[in-house]
C-alpha positions in Angstrom: -114.7 32.5 10.9 -112.2 34.0 8.5 -114.2 34.9 5.4 -111.6 33.4 3.1 -111.8 30.0 4.8 -115.6 30.1 4.9 -115.8 30.9 1.2 -113.3 28.1 0.5 -115.5 25.6 2.4 -118.7 26.8 0.6 -117.0 26.7 -2.8 -115.5 23.3 -2.2 -118.8 21.8 -0.9 -120.6 23.3 -3.9 -118.1 21.8 -6.3 -118.5 18.3 -4.8 -122.2 18.6 -5.2 -121.8 19.4 -8.9 -119.2 16.6 -9.3 -121.8 14.2 -7.8 -124.3 15.3 -10.5 -121.6 14.9 -13.1 -120.8 11.3 -11.9 -124.5 10.4 -12.1 -124.5 11.7 -15.7 -121.3 9.8 -16.6 -122.8 6.6 -15.0 -125.8 7.0 -17.3 -123.7 7.7 -20.4 -121.0 4.9 -19.9 -123.7 2.3 -19.9 -123.8 2.7 -23.7 -120.7 4.8 -24.6 -117.0 4.4 -24.0 -115.5 6.3 -21.1 -112.8 7.8 -23.4 -115.5 9.3 -25.6 -117.4 10.8 -22.7 -114.2 12.3 -21.2 -113.1 13.7 -24.6 -116.4 15.6 -25.2 -116.4 16.7 -21.5 -112.9 18.2 -21.9 -113.7 19.8 -25.2 -116.7 21.5 -23.7 -114.7 22.9 -20.7 -111.9 24.1 -23.0 -114.5 25.8 -25.3 -116.1 27.6 -22.4 -112.7 28.9 -21.2 -111.7 30.0 -24.7 -115.0 31.8 -25.1 -114.5 33.7 -21.9 -110.8 34.5 -22.1 -110.3 34.4 -25.8 -106.8 34.8 -27.3 -105.2 36.4 -24.4 -106.1 33.5 -22.1 -104.8 30.9 -24.5 -101.5 32.8 -24.9 -101.1 33.1 -21.1 -101.9 29.4 -20.6 -99.3 28.4 -23.2 -96.5 30.2 -21.3 -97.7 29.6 -17.8 -95.1 28.4 -15.2 -97.6 25.7 -14.0 -97.7 23.8 -17.3 -95.4 21.1 -16.2 -97.1 20.4 -12.8 -100.4 20.5 -14.6 -99.2 17.8 -17.0 -98.4 15.6 -14.1 -101.7 16.3 -12.3 -103.7 15.5 -15.4 -101.9 12.3 -16.0 -102.6 11.3 -12.3 -106.3 12.2 -12.7 -106.6 10.2 -16.0 -104.9 7.3 -14.3 -107.3 7.6 -11.3 -110.4 7.7 -13.5 -109.2 4.7 -15.6 -108.4 2.7 -12.4 -111.7 3.6 -10.8 -113.9 2.8 -13.8 -112.0 -0.4 -14.5 -112.6 -1.6 -10.9 -116.2 -0.6 -11.0 -116.9 -3.5 -13.3 -116.1 -6.0 -10.6 -116.8 -4.3 -7.3 -120.0 -3.4 -5.6 -120.9 0.2 -4.7 -120.0 -0.3 -1.0 -116.5 -1.5 -1.7 -115.9 0.9 -4.5 -117.0 4.0 -2.6 -115.3 3.1 0.7 -111.9 2.5 -0.8 -112.1 5.6 -3.0 -112.9 7.8 0.0 -109.6 7.0 1.5 -108.5 9.9 -0.6 -109.2 12.7 2.0 -107.0 10.8 4.5 -104.2 10.6 1.9 -104.6 14.3 1.2 -104.4 15.2 4.9 -101.3 13.0 5.4 -99.5 14.4 2.3 -100.3 18.0 3.1 -97.8 17.9 6.0 -94.6 17.0 4.1 -95.5 18.4 0.6 -97.3 21.7 1.5 -95.9 22.2 5.0 -99.3 22.5 6.5 -99.8 22.1 10.2 -102.7 19.7 10.7 -104.3 20.2 14.2 -106.1 17.5 16.0 -109.6 18.7 15.0 -108.8 18.1 11.3 -107.7 14.6 12.0 -110.9 14.0 14.1 -113.0 15.4 11.3 -111.4 13.4 8.5 -111.6 10.1 10.5 -115.2 10.8 11.6 -116.1 11.3 7.9 -114.4 8.1 6.9 -116.2 6.2 9.7 -119.4 7.7 8.2 -118.5 6.3 4.8 -117.8 2.8 6.3 -121.2 2.8 8.0 -123.1 4.2 5.0 -121.6 1.6 2.7 -122.3 -1.2 5.2 -118.7 -2.5 5.1 -118.8 -3.9 8.7 -121.5 -6.4 7.7 -120.5 -7.1 4.1 -116.7 -7.2 4.6 -114.1 -6.7 2.0 -111.6 -9.0 0.3 -108.2 -8.1 -1.2 -108.2 -8.4 -5.0 -106.9 -6.6 -8.1 -110.0 -4.3 -8.4 -109.5 -3.4 -4.7 -105.9 -2.5 -5.5 -107.1 -0.4 -8.5 -109.5 1.7 -6.4 -106.8 2.3 -3.7 -104.5 3.3 -6.5 -107.2 5.7 -7.8 -107.5 7.2 -4.3 -103.8 7.8 -4.1 -103.6 9.4 -7.5 -106.5 11.6 -6.7 -105.0 12.6 -3.4 -101.7 13.6 -5.0 -103.6 15.4 -7.7 -105.4 17.5 -5.0 -102.1 18.4 -3.4 -100.7 19.5 -6.7 -103.9 21.6 -7.3 -103.3 23.5 -4.1 -99.8 24.3 -5.2 -100.8 25.5 -8.7 -103.9 27.4 -7.3 -101.5 29.7 -5.4 -99.5 30.4 -8.6 -102.0 31.0 -11.4 -105.6 32.1 -12.0 -108.4 29.6 -12.1 -109.3 30.1 -15.8 -105.7 29.5 -16.8 -105.6 26.3 -14.7 -108.9 25.1 -16.3 -107.6 25.9 -19.8 -104.4 23.9 -19.3 -106.1 21.0 -17.6 -108.9 20.6 -20.2 -106.4 21.1 -23.0 -104.2 18.3 -21.8 -107.2 16.0 -21.2 -108.3 16.6 -24.8 -104.9 15.5 -26.0 -104.7 12.4 -23.7 -108.3 11.2 -24.4 -108.1 12.2 -28.1 -105.4 9.7 -28.7 -107.8 6.8 -27.8 -111.3 8.2 -28.5 -111.2 7.9 -32.3 -110.6 4.1 -32.0 -113.5 3.5 -29.6 -115.9 6.1 -30.8 -119.5 5.1 -31.1 -122.4 6.9 -32.9 -124.5 8.9 -30.6 -127.9 10.6 -30.9 -128.6 14.2 -30.2 -129.8 13.6 -26.6 -126.6 11.7 -25.7 -124.5 14.6 -27.1 -126.6 17.1 -25.2 -126.1 15.2 -22.0 -122.4 15.0 -22.6 -122.1 18.7 -23.3 -124.3 19.4 -20.2 -122.0 17.2 -18.2 -119.0 19.2 -19.5 -120.7 22.5 -18.4 -121.4 21.1 -14.9 -117.9 19.8 -14.7 -116.5 23.2 -15.7 -118.5 25.0 -13.0 -117.4 22.4 -10.5 -113.8 22.8 -11.5 -114.0 26.6 -11.1 -115.5 26.3 -7.7 -113.0 23.7 -6.6 -110.0 25.6 -7.9 -111.2 28.8 -6.2 -111.9 26.9 -3.0 -108.4 25.6 -3.0 -107.0 29.1 -3.3 -108.8 30.2 -0.1 -108.1 27.4 2.4 -105.6 24.7 3.2 -106.3 21.2 1.7 -106.2 19.5 5.1 -109.0 21.8 6.2 -111.1 21.1 3.1 -110.4 17.4 2.8 -113.3 16.2 5.0 -115.8 18.1 2.9 -115.2 15.7 0.0 -117.2 13.1 2.0 -120.3 15.3 1.3 -120.4 14.0 -2.3 -121.2 10.5 -0.9 -124.4 11.9 0.6 -125.3 13.6 -2.7 -124.6 10.3 -4.5 -127.1 8.5 -2.4 -129.7 11.2 -2.9 -129.2 11.2 -6.7 -129.3 7.4 -6.7 -132.7 7.6 -5.1 -134.0 10.3 -7.4 -132.7 8.8 -10.7 -132.5 5.0 -10.2 -135.0 4.7 -7.3 -132.3 3.3 -5.0 -133.8 3.4 -1.5 -131.1 4.1 1.1 -131.0 1.8 4.1 -130.9 3.0 7.7 -127.1 2.8 7.9 -126.9 5.4 5.1 -128.6 7.9 7.3 -126.3 7.1 10.2 -123.3 7.5 7.9 -124.7 10.8 6.6 -125.0 12.2 10.1 -121.3 11.4 10.8 -120.2 12.9 7.5 -122.2 16.1 8.3 -120.6 16.1 11.7 -117.1 16.0 10.2 -117.9 19.2 8.4 -119.3 20.8 11.5 -116.2 19.9 13.5 -114.1 21.8 11.0 -116.4 24.8 11.0 -116.8 24.9 14.8 -113.0 24.6 15.4 -112.2 27.3 12.9 -114.9 29.6 14.4 -113.9 29.2 18.1 -110.2 29.1 17.5 -110.5 32.7 16.2 -112.7 34.0 19.0 -109.9 34.8 21.5 -108.2 36.9 18.8 -111.4 38.7 18.0 -112.0 39.4 21.7 -108.5 40.9 22.1 -109.1 43.3 19.2 
């Protein structure tokens, strides 16, 4: 396989693992603290790490970067996605919430054609649909069913916003370095969340602050891996690997909250794993004739 594509797959998969750990930390924190406060501290932590690495030269470069405007749009979309998702989580069960949100890789694959001009071969469609079928089975949607409601709409809205944000990330990743992107992204999120955070701020103990800062560090590493992964491979190729975070979510749920997965979770996990293998196998064997000729 092309080394750039392989590194893109590995970095993206690693980022989704770290994002799953971050989500578990956020779930723990928002039980007692406002989402705005958690997101604010998380963003400040990422910005501080970037500033410590790049110092003044990085901040100056970020302030005049040509991607500032698209990054404003992307961060507004991400903030809207988070708010929609967390609002819906109050009324929806995990199965409905997760299934609807994981429509995002399908949206990414569809939008990659007109916006990025990517050619999406059949194997990528098979992979993304196989992964989504795995999500449906893992979340037991076929037995529990799903009804249309405002929370359902909010999760679908979050999936659309996240999908568009991923497309924008691919565009900016090809124009600017990862550290500059992270600096701009965290800077805007500080501004956006900082407007509301003072009005909802609650006192927190040292352990809560340490967990928030640790969540920011994890999120920073995850962002770096995701941004670098997007630089190395097309988003339609990487989209199915987002499903891997569902598997990590079930594992973390078992380790932290003693949530024992049912048999359907394991069946879904096999399909999600198969989706990734379809991509890897297709990329590997599609290049074999060219390697033979050389």
